[in-house]
Wavefront OBJ file of the C-alpha trace (Angstrom):
o trace
v 18.018 -2.210 -24.985
v 21.805 -2.162 -24.765
v 23.764 -1.082 -27.840
v 27.431 -1.437 -28.688
v 28.512 1.973 -29.989
v 31.825 2.418 -31.769
v 33.745 5.465 -30.590
v 33.544 7.532 -33.764
v 30.349 9.504 -34.330
v 27.310 10.638 -32.402
v 25.402 7.503 -31.437
v 26.227 7.395 -27.718
v 24.301 10.642 -27.142
v 21.405 9.304 -29.193
v 21.279 6.148 -27.041
v 21.074 8.222 -23.874
v 18.380 10.461 -25.351
v 16.294 7.379 -26.243
v 16.777 5.768 -22.827
v 18.984 2.931 -24.110
v 22.165 1.720 -22.498
v 25.375 1.799 -24.507
v 28.788 0.177 -24.411
v 31.570 2.164 -26.041
v 33.667 0.001 -28.378
v 37.094 0.769 -29.894
v 37.712 1.589 -33.550
v 40.884 1.006 -35.545
v 43.301 3.924 -35.464
v 45.387 5.658 -38.118
v 48.355 7.969 -37.624
v 46.480 10.778 -39.404
v 43.662 10.659 -36.856
v 41.248 9.861 -39.690
v 39.310 6.709 -38.723
v 38.359 6.142 -42.378
v 42.031 5.677 -43.263
v 42.473 2.678 -40.934
v 44.044 -0.146 -42.936
v 43.509 -3.884 -42.787
v 46.271 -4.470 -40.229
v 44.800 -1.823 -37.914
v 41.346 -3.389 -38.171
v 42.827 -6.833 -37.476
v 44.696 -5.439 -34.451
v 41.480 -3.896 -33.090
v 39.363 -6.999 -33.680
v 40.362 -8.937 -30.527
v 39.711 -5.850 -28.360
v 36.207 -5.503 -29.822
v 35.560 -9.218 -29.385
v 36.687 -9.098 -25.743
v 34.509 -6.061 -25.017
v 31.508 -7.845 -26.532
v 32.150 -11.026 -24.538
v 32.175 -8.989 -21.322
v 28.994 -7.025 -22.143
v 25.385 -7.835 -22.873
v 24.852 -6.017 -26.159
v 21.793 -6.412 -28.394
v 23.258 -4.875 -31.548
v 26.142 -2.737 -32.790
v 26.105 0.685 -34.426
v 28.824 2.860 -35.975
v 29.400 5.836 -38.251
v 30.912 5.205 -41.676
v 31.777 1.548 -41.182
v 34.385 2.289 -38.501
v 33.046 -0.672 -36.513
v 34.177 -3.128 -39.168
v 37.044 -5.201 -37.759
v 38.500 -8.682 -38.191
v 39.888 -11.625 -36.288
v 41.925 -14.497 -37.752
v 40.396 -17.919 -38.182
v 41.974 -21.048 -36.754
v 45.805 -21.348 -36.698
v 45.722 -23.276 -39.978
v 43.123 -21.008 -41.600
v 44.464 -17.933 -43.507
v 41.004 -16.364 -43.743
v 39.680 -13.529 -41.601
v 36.323 -13.385 -39.835
v 34.221 -10.296 -39.291
v 34.127 -9.655 -35.553
v 30.425 -8.875 -35.422
v 29.625 -12.145 -37.191
v 31.980 -14.184 -35.017
v 30.211 -12.737 -31.969
v 26.748 -13.393 -33.398
v 25.827 -9.704 -33.558
v 24.255 -7.488 -36.193
v 26.221 -4.358 -37.149
v 24.475 -1.188 -38.309
v 26.683 1.353 -40.123
v 25.444 4.834 -40.968
v 27.337 6.044 -44.019
v 27.702 9.812 -44.317
v 30.276 9.560 -47.133
v 30.658 7.303 -50.178
v 32.019 3.830 -49.419
v 35.266 4.556 -51.253
v 35.848 7.441 -48.808
v 34.676 5.559 -45.733
v 37.026 2.640 -46.474
v 39.911 4.495 -48.045
v 42.419 2.410 -46.054
v 41.096 -0.980 -47.200
v 41.550 -2.739 -50.549
v 38.290 -2.625 -52.460
v 38.263 -6.417 -52.835
v 38.110 -6.739 -49.035
v 35.370 -4.116 -48.761
v 33.314 -5.840 -51.462
v 33.536 -9.217 -49.748
v 32.475 -7.652 -46.457
v 29.528 -5.884 -48.068
v 28.042 -9.284 -48.833
v 27.580 -9.883 -45.093
v 23.878 -10.244 -44.316
v 24.458 -9.414 -40.678
v 25.817 -5.999 -41.674
v 23.150 -3.342 -42.148
v 24.173 -0.452 -44.440
v 22.256 2.778 -43.776
v 23.129 5.360 -46.451
v 22.486 9.103 -46.196
v 21.831 9.752 -49.912
v 18.958 8.096 -51.806
v 20.949 7.888 -55.040
v 23.883 6.235 -53.262
v 21.558 3.758 -51.519
v 19.875 2.827 -54.815
v 23.289 2.401 -56.426
v 24.388 -0.180 -53.825
v 21.044 -1.979 -54.044
v 21.453 -2.252 -57.820
v 24.825 -3.959 -57.236
v 23.112 -6.605 -55.128
v 24.479 -5.421 -51.774
v 22.111 -6.812 -49.103
v 20.407 -4.838 -46.336
v 20.888 -1.327 -47.732
v 18.457 1.372 -46.568
v 18.237 5.133 -46.797
v 18.874 6.983 -43.516
v 19.373 10.775 -43.709
v 21.882 12.699 -41.666
v 20.843 14.559 -38.516
v 22.000 16.932 -35.784
v 23.728 15.612 -32.648
v 21.715 15.185 -29.446
v 22.594 17.975 -27.014
v 21.042 20.967 -25.267
v 20.267 23.736 -27.763
v 19.405 27.361 -27.050
v 15.772 27.693 -28.135
v 15.402 31.415 -27.435
v 14.630 33.344 -30.645
v 17.731 34.905 -32.155
v 17.774 38.672 -31.656
v 18.518 40.202 -35.092
v 20.281 43.123 -33.434
v 22.972 40.750 -32.142
v 23.651 39.238 -35.586
v 26.450 40.329 -37.847
v 24.882 41.571 -41.059
v 26.822 39.134 -43.182
v 26.407 35.932 -45.136
v 28.545 33.029 -43.965
v 29.436 29.604 -45.232
v 31.126 27.014 -43.020
v 32.763 24.200 -44.975
v 35.971 23.134 -46.644
v 37.072 22.925 -50.256
v 37.551 19.216 -50.789
v 38.371 18.391 -54.393
v 41.831 18.701 -55.969
v 40.734 18.060 -59.553
v 40.860 21.780 -60.337
v 43.836 22.772 -58.202
v 46.769 24.517 -59.960
v 48.943 21.945 -61.720
v 46.428 19.105 -61.385
v 45.798 16.940 -64.417
v 43.882 13.786 -65.316
v 43.693 11.574 -68.377
v 40.998 12.944 -70.677
v 39.403 9.547 -71.251
v 38.862 9.122 -67.500
v 36.741 12.286 -67.455
v 34.220 11.197 -70.085
v 31.684 9.405 -67.824
v 31.498 12.404 -65.496
v 31.174 14.888 -68.359
v 28.402 12.805 -69.940
v 26.547 12.587 -66.643
v 26.712 16.339 -66.020
v 25.637 17.053 -69.601
v 22.602 14.773 -69.329
v 21.629 16.163 -65.910
v 21.579 19.641 -67.424
v 18.514 18.565 -69.415
v 17.221 15.816 -67.098
v 17.975 16.972 -63.521
v 16.357 13.927 -61.917
v 18.855 11.486 -63.458
v 21.557 10.019 -61.226
v 25.065 9.048 -62.270
v 24.082 5.393 -62.048
v 21.057 5.962 -64.312
v 23.244 7.585 -66.927
v 26.351 5.397 -66.662
v 24.649 2.015 -66.409
v 21.182 2.396 -67.915
v 21.341 5.167 -70.512
v 24.857 4.746 -71.912
v 25.794 1.228 -70.711
v 29.406 2.350 -70.326
v 30.491 -0.949 -68.837
v 29.336 -4.520 -68.426
v 26.856 -4.994 -65.562
v 27.278 -7.513 -62.770
v 26.027 -11.003 -63.566
v 24.726 -13.676 -61.206
v 27.556 -16.000 -62.215
v 30.341 -13.473 -61.568
v 32.905 -14.464 -58.977
v 33.478 -12.221 -55.951
v 36.724 -11.075 -57.566
v 34.962 -10.158 -60.817
v 32.212 -8.307 -58.960
v 34.849 -6.357 -57.060
v 36.675 -5.490 -60.282
v 33.526 -4.202 -61.967
v 32.279 -2.171 -59.013
v 35.720 -0.653 -58.412
v 35.873 0.430 -62.073
v 32.439 2.021 -61.665
v 33.437 4.057 -58.604
v 36.685 5.126 -60.274
v 34.704 6.344 -63.284
v 32.502 8.340 -60.907
v 35.371 10.358 -59.415
v 35.226 13.190 -61.953
v 31.444 13.322 -61.602
v 31.952 13.924 -57.865
v 34.515 16.620 -58.635
v 32.019 18.316 -60.946
v 29.359 18.114 -58.234
v 31.684 19.924 -55.842
v 31.792 22.810 -58.310
v 28.069 22.654 -59.088
v 26.879 22.305 -55.482
v 29.461 24.321 -53.558
v 32.540 25.938 -55.072
v 30.782 28.043 -57.715
v 28.672 29.847 -55.114
v 31.639 30.487 -52.811
v 33.659 31.987 -55.687
v 30.628 34.014 -56.792
v 29.877 35.510 -53.365
v 33.517 36.339 -52.642
v 33.560 38.407 -55.814
v 30.148 39.973 -55.299
v 30.091 40.604 -51.539
v 33.737 40.808 -50.530
v 34.101 41.084 -46.746
v 30.339 40.778 -46.285
v 30.753 37.103 -47.156
v 32.395 35.247 -44.276
v 34.067 31.976 -45.307
v 35.074 29.405 -42.676
v 36.981 26.266 -43.682
v 40.183 24.952 -45.187
v 41.399 24.498 -48.750
v 39.952 27.638 -50.337
v 43.270 29.455 -50.562
v 45.005 26.437 -52.123
v 42.317 25.852 -54.737
v 41.114 29.361 -55.614
v 43.262 31.839 -53.659
v 40.296 32.797 -51.483
v 40.836 33.957 -47.908
v 39.027 31.984 -45.230
v 38.916 31.540 -41.468
v 40.092 28.226 -39.972
v 37.374 25.865 -38.718
v 36.039 26.523 -35.218
v 37.998 24.571 -32.575
v 34.983 23.935 -30.323
v 31.402 22.794 -30.863
v 30.130 25.719 -28.794
v 31.878 28.249 -31.016
v 30.637 26.441 -34.116
v 26.985 26.463 -32.998
v 27.177 30.029 -31.683
v 28.396 31.114 -35.125
v 25.039 30.088 -36.605
v 23.127 32.155 -34.011
v 25.223 35.292 -34.527
v 25.236 35.319 -38.338
v 22.327 36.891 -40.212
v 22.353 34.403 -43.099
v 23.884 30.934 -42.825
v 24.513 29.613 -46.313
v 24.716 25.836 -46.642
v 26.164 24.075 -49.669
v 26.436 20.297 -49.866
v 29.633 18.644 -51.018
v 30.221 16.749 -54.229
v 29.535 13.446 -52.452
v 25.774 13.992 -52.419
v 23.611 13.610 -55.515
v 20.244 13.936 -53.781
v 20.763 14.086 -50.011
v 21.430 16.692 -47.332
v 24.561 17.129 -45.255
v 24.742 17.481 -41.472
v 24.914 21.249 -41.656
v 21.282 21.548 -42.767
v 20.363 20.041 -39.431
v 23.094 21.665 -37.313
v 22.254 25.210 -38.450
v 18.543 24.762 -37.824
v 19.059 22.889 -34.530
v 21.153 25.817 -33.293
v 18.383 28.251 -34.256
v 20.183 29.887 -37.163
v 18.591 31.116 -40.372
v 19.320 28.634 -43.193
v 19.689 29.583 -46.866
v 20.523 26.520 -48.965
v 20.714 25.149 -52.477
v 17.690 23.191 -53.672
v 18.687 19.544 -53.151
v 16.198 16.837 -54.280
v 15.690 15.506 -50.736
v 15.270 18.918 -49.085
v 11.464 18.964 -49.184
v 11.407 15.570 -47.416
v 12.799 17.282 -44.319
v 11.838 20.955 -44.362
v 9.119 23.188 -45.773
v 11.008 25.573 -48.096
v 10.382 29.277 -47.502
v 8.839 28.489 -44.094
v 11.546 26.504 -42.260
v 14.489 27.419 -44.478
v 14.971 29.389 -47.681
v 16.029 27.840 -50.976
v 17.922 29.277 -53.944
v 18.468 27.713 -57.368
v 21.140 29.789 -59.145
v 23.503 32.719 -58.646
v 20.932 35.382 -59.482
v 18.382 33.857 -57.123
v 21.023 33.547 -54.389
v 21.914 37.231 -54.536
v 18.244 38.268 -54.547
v 17.468 36.116 -51.496
v 20.469 37.501 -49.618
v 19.452 41.095 -50.273
v 15.858 40.428 -49.317
v 16.493 38.612 -46.046
v 19.230 40.965 -44.887
v 16.608 43.703 -45.022
v 13.813 41.616 -43.435
v 15.167 40.481 -40.042
v 11.769 39.623 -38.559
v 11.078 37.147 -41.386
v 14.519 35.636 -40.842
v 13.769 35.111 -37.178
v 10.392 33.465 -37.829
v 11.864 31.083 -40.418
v 14.800 30.218 -38.135
v 12.420 29.416 -35.263
v 10.278 27.193 -37.490
v 13.368 25.389 -38.789
v 14.608 24.801 -35.253
v 11.264 23.378 -34.144
v 11.301 20.971 -37.096
v 14.845 19.735 -36.491
v 14.498 19.321 -32.729
v 11.255 17.395 -33.242
v 12.309 15.172 -36.152
v 15.955 15.449 -37.189
v 18.228 14.616 -34.260
v 20.302 11.452 -34.109
v 17.843 10.051 -31.574
v 15.197 10.112 -34.314
v 17.496 8.304 -36.737
v 18.291 5.716 -34.048
v 14.579 5.112 -33.500
v 14.204 4.530 -37.253
v 17.069 2.035 -37.258
v 15.667 0.139 -34.276
v 12.257 -0.114 -35.939
v 13.960 -1.491 -39.029
v 15.903 -3.931 -36.872
v 12.707 -5.157 -35.228
v 11.102 -5.687 -38.628
v 14.057 -7.592 -40.092
v 15.453 -10.648 -38.377
v 18.896 -10.719 -39.902
v 20.983 -13.905 -39.797
v 24.153 -13.537 -37.764
v 26.442 -15.690 -39.917
v 25.815 -16.226 -43.612
v 28.901 -14.860 -45.244
v 32.121 -16.815 -45.813
v 35.269 -15.554 -44.161
v 37.232 -12.783 -45.889
v 40.195 -14.050 -47.884
l 1 2 3 4 5 6 7 8 9 10 11 12 13 14 15 16 17 18 19 20 21 22 23 24 25 26 27 28 29 30 31 32 33 34 35 36 37 38 39 40 41 42 43 44 45 46 47 48 49 50 51 52 53 54 55 56 57 58 59 60 61 62 63 64 65 66 67 68 69 70 71 72 73 74 75 76 77 78 79 80 81 82 83 84 85 86 87 88 89 90 91 92 93 94 95 96 97 98 99 100 101 102 103 104 105 106 107 108 109 110 111 112 113 114 115 116 117 118 119 120 121 122 123 124 125 126 127 128 129 130 131 132 133 134 135 136 137 138 139 140 141 142 143 144 145 146 147 148 149 150 151 152 153 154 155 156 157 158 159 160 161 162 163 164 165 166 167 168 169 170 171 172 173 174 175 176 177 178 179 180 181 182 183 184 185 186 187 188 189 190 191 192 193 194 195 196 197 198 199 200 201 202 203 204 205 206 207 208 209 210 211 212 213 214 215 216 217 218 219 220 221 222 223 224 225 226 227 228 229 230 231 232 233 234 235 236 237 238 239 240 241 242 243 244 245 246 247 248 249 250 251 252 253 254 255 256 257 258 259 260 261 262 263 264 265 266 267 268 269 270 271 272 273 274 275 276 277 278 279 280 281 282 283 284 285 286 287 288 289 290 291 292 293 294 295 296 297 298 299 300 301 302 303 304 305 306 307 308 309 310 311 312 313 314 315 316 317 318 319 320 321 322 323 324 325 326 327 328 329 330 331 332 333 334 335 336 337 338 339 340 341 342 343 344 345 346 347 348 349 350 351 352 353 354 355 356 357 358 359 360 361 362 363 364 365 366 367 368 369 370 371 372 373 374 375 376 377 378 379 380 381 382 383 384 385 386 387 388 389 390 391 392 393 394 395 396 397 398 399 400 401 402 403 404 405 406 407 408 409 410 411 412 413 414
């Protein structure tokens, strides 16, 4: 099989690992270097280049990360509408979303994104079960759950020697919400949906924001079959705007609270790598690693690798669960709902549930290096056998074989 792979993400390596050919396709650019910020004009400018590359190549299907493969070409000279390139070329596009749609398409008007989401030749693979269910409830077609994974590459599979590890706890990750930064403010009424959701989840942890916002409290009018595209876009945009403070609260619940806690409890024995911590909380941190080799080696030379998901995930795991274990590092992580779908807690990683539990686990495993090594080895075996991008690609291709998606069912974008 030959796949068209957009040049943002990890799918080219997965194609090679699975024995599939690949054609590298361009993505729209943005001056910031952030592919998610590409605006409509940039995606229109890239469209003809993608179309030409597809005309010159025999490609069975297309795959991207975060919707970066979405591009447009104009209709006829007298037609003001835009056509999706993959539809115009009769191809099916598979996008693996590792962020919410509002983040992945931050450079596009939501009305354009919503129209595009109706495309039945666009397959939306979402990393978080709650986020996938949310889109399905809005009537978005061809949405499936596809977890994150570790990149395909050669990993050192020798057991980590505890004597070579720094006897510290480390977290690698940035501080990514500005809701609680000094001087930040938001209208109180805009915070209510998020506060309600966090309050309910305190008593009913299995509830998602969508459950609470739409089903329990009915905070807005649901989508109706007779709604126009414009009305659907308005309602869904209002929903995602209402969810912003919930995401900000999740950042604190899932990540920031534990970083603040360990900096105060462990001092220099807690090694923090990532940006934004000084700005938000006046915490010292090391800049991100400039190379992949340095990044992966960090996990093998640190006694305890703490992983904390961001506020974008309600139920799912981030890439670092899989990167730490693929590298052979010892993983200590917060108890996310989807964790047990991927690892056996206390055998392939170690789980904590609150600050007291976190500190107890750190003290225990710092003093039990042989147990750390055994758990790290088991976690690495699991990830290398089941959680690389090649495994996710195989899942997508099986789904593609089972679903014969039409190539052109959606009207042009206005």
